[in-house]
N, C-alpha and C positions, 0 to 999 in steps of 0.2 A: 841276239845271243844263242846260242844253240840250247835248246831243251837239254841235251844230254850232258851239258857243263853248268845249266842252272841248277838241274837236278842231281847232279853228280851221280850220274848212270853209267854203270860199266859195261863192256860190250856184251857180257852173260845177260845184263838186264836189260839193254836195248832190242835183242835177239828175242827175248822172253815177252814185251811189249809188243813189239813186231808179230810174234808167234799168235798171241793174245787176242791183237786188232784183228788179224784174220778170221779167227774162232769165232761165227756167226752169232753164237750164244753167250758169249764172254762182253760183258757190257763195258761201255766207257768207265762206267763208276767203279766196276771192281778193278780195273784196269789202276784208277786213282786213287783206290783205296790200298791196293797193295805197291805201289811206285810213287804215289803221291803227284801224276802226271795227269793233267786234266786234258779234258778232250781236245781243246784247239790243240795245244803241245803234242798231242799223241800225232794228231795230222800232220803237222810240221815235221815230225820224228820219219814218220811214214813214206812223207816225199822225199825227204835227205836221202834216206836208206833206200831206196827201192829202185829199179829200174823204172822211167817214166812211163812206159805202157803197162806194167804192173801196177804202179799207183793208181792211174786212171780207172783201171779195171776195178782196184781194189774201192777206190772213191764212189764210183759209180754202183756197185754191189752194195755198200754200207750206209751210201746217203739216203735217209727217211726211213731206213730200215729199225722197225720197232724192237727187235731183240737187243738191238746195241745201246737203248736207252733204257734206264731202270723202269723209268716213269711211263712208257709207251708199252709195257710189254703187259700183253692181255692175260698171261697164264701166270699163277702162285708157285706152283711148282715147277720143276725143273732146271735148278740152277746147275749149271757146267762144271764139271771137275774136270781138267785132263788126265788122261791116265798117266802122265809125266808130273804131275803134281807133287808128287811123294818123293821123286829124283830132284826137284827144283827146291822145296823144303831142307831138302840135308837131314830131315830126321834120320840118325843112326841109330836109332834103338829099335831094335828088331821085337816083333811080338813075340812071345811065349806060350 
């Protein structure tokens, strides 16, 4: 079963998951917390939606990277928040 069908992901959600997976400091735990998609399904989703050469490059970069796994991180501070995060949350309330 395709991960996007299993989790009812829209194209926008899939694009955001791929974007988060490319970010070095965004953990797989953060992706799972936001979208409910575990690491193994993120890997399948990336493989399905990327060119083979891009997927191999991403996989080589991510494999064993401590920053992609919350438990392996060595720093306490420094959680990453994308500059696009506000746009994605659809928060329409402006600060006054």
